N, C-alpha and C positions, 0 to 999 in steps of 0.2 A: 418119388412120389409121383404115380400120375392122377387125377384132376379131369374131368368132364363135366360141359355143367351141357343142357339141354332145352329149348324154351318147344313149347308143347302149345300149339290151340288148340282146346276144342271146344268155340267160335267164335261169332266174333269181338264175344264181347267176354273171351275165358282164357284161359291159360294155364299149362302149371309147369311151376320154373324146377324143375331134376340136374343139381347138384351132386359130386360126389367125388372121393380121392378114396386110393387101394393102390396100399404098396402090395407086390403083388396081387395076389388071389385075394387077398386082407383086405375087408372096405373101413377107410381108417375115419373118419365123419362125413355126413349126408345134409342133402337139406330137400327135398318134395312143399313141397307148394302152392297154391290152389289160390287162385289172384281172378278179381274179377275189372275188367274196365268198369268204371266209375264216372261221370262227370273231367270224363279224357286222361285220369289219376287209375293203377293198376292198387288194388287194394289188395290183403293179401287176405282170407278168407278162414284157410285150414292149413297148418303147418308144421310138417313132422320134420325133427332134424335131431342131430346129434350136443347141441350146446351145452355147455354145462357139464361136457363127461358121461353123456349117457343117453340113448334117446328117449323121446318124447314125442306126441304130437298137444298143439297147441289149436285151440279151438277161440278162434280171434270173432273179437264181435266189430261197432263202427265207432263204439267208444276208447277203443283203443283196452281192452281189456281181455279177457283172458280167462279159458280153464284148459287147465294141462293136464294130460295124461300119460304116465309115466309104463313106456314098454318095456320094466323090468325084466322079463320075460323074455324078451327076443331079446340074442344076437345082433346086430350092428346090420350084417348082411340082411337075415328076418326081417327087420323094423324097416327097410332101406323096396323089400319088395310087399311087405302091405303099405307098406307108403303106398308105392304106386300103384297100385291095384286097389288099394281104395277108396283112393282122388279119380280115378280113369271110372270105376266101379260109379259112387256117389258125390262128382265136383253138384249133378243138377242140385242134390238135396241137400250142400251147405249152404250153394246158394241163394234157394229159397231161406231155407232161416236167415243168413247174416243179411236179404232186403226183407226179412222181417222186421229184422232188430233196428233194423237202419231207419224205416219206416217210424216208429215210438219215439 
C-alpha cells in the first residue's frame, strides 16, 4: 500500500490537506480537508473521508457539531476527485459559512 500526504496553501490562512492510500491503482482510503487558521490554530471546516468504511462529506461547525453527507453513489476514486474539485472551487464559500457560525 502506498500512502501520499499533501498540504496545499490556498491563502495565508487557508489550506487543503490531502491524504490517500492506494493498492495498485485502487484507492483504499482518503481524507481531503479544508482548514482555516483562526487564532493560531488550524480549524477543520469541510472534510471528505472514508472513515467508517464509506465515502462521505462532513460540514463542520465551530461548536463541534457536523452535518454528514453520504457519497454512496461514488466509488472511492470518484469521491476523492470530487473532494479535491469541490474544495478547490468552493473553499471561500465554506469559509464564509464557518465564519458566520463562529460569530454567533
